[in-house]
N, C-alpha and C positions, 0 to 999 in steps of 0.2 A: 202222647208220653207220660212213662211214670217214674218219677224218682223216690227213690228207697231212703236219701240224705239230703239235706243240702248241700254238701260240695257234689254228692252228683249232678244235683240244680246245675250250680256253677259255671261244672268241667261241658256240662251238656255233651256226655257220650263220648269226649274229644274234641269235641267242637268247635270251642266255646269262642278259640280267637275268630271264627268267621266271625259266630254268632253277634256277639257281644261289641266287638267290629263295626260288622252293622249297624247294633240297638246304636252303637256310640256316633257314624256315621252322619242315621236318619236328624238325630240330637243337637250336631253338631249344623247342620243344611235347614234346620227348622229353629233352631239359637239364629242361626245367619239371613233367615229368611224375616224375620220380626226385628233386625239388628238396618235392616234395609229398606224395610216400610216403617221406622219412627225415619230414620233419618229423612226420603222422600216426603212425610209427613210435613218433620219439623221446617222440609224447603217449600213444601204449598202453600202455608203456614205462613212465612215469612214474606213470602212471592206477593201475595192477599195483603196480607199486610201495608205490606211496599204500594202494591197497588194503589188498597186505600187512602193512605197517609197521603200519596202524588194527587188521587181525585181533590180530597177534601184541600188538600192545598193550594190545589186552583184558584179554591173559591167558583161559587156558582155551581146549577145541575149543567147536566149534557146539551141540556134547550139553550139553555144560556149560554154554552160555550156554545154551540155550531151556531148561533145564530152570530154571534159578534166575526165568524169567516164568511 
């Protein structure tokens, strides 16, 4: 498609609401996905840190703890 001016580009031949609305929805979905990934990563890091803290606070290795049982 060829536009003669920026105005024609932004109006997209009368389909600007559809075109730019679609672009906006896609960007919103990508932002939501990135936020969800960051939230899940934070939760996983916290879970791993808690497990590491618990395993370190009981003392000994896994073999020592198993032998004690």
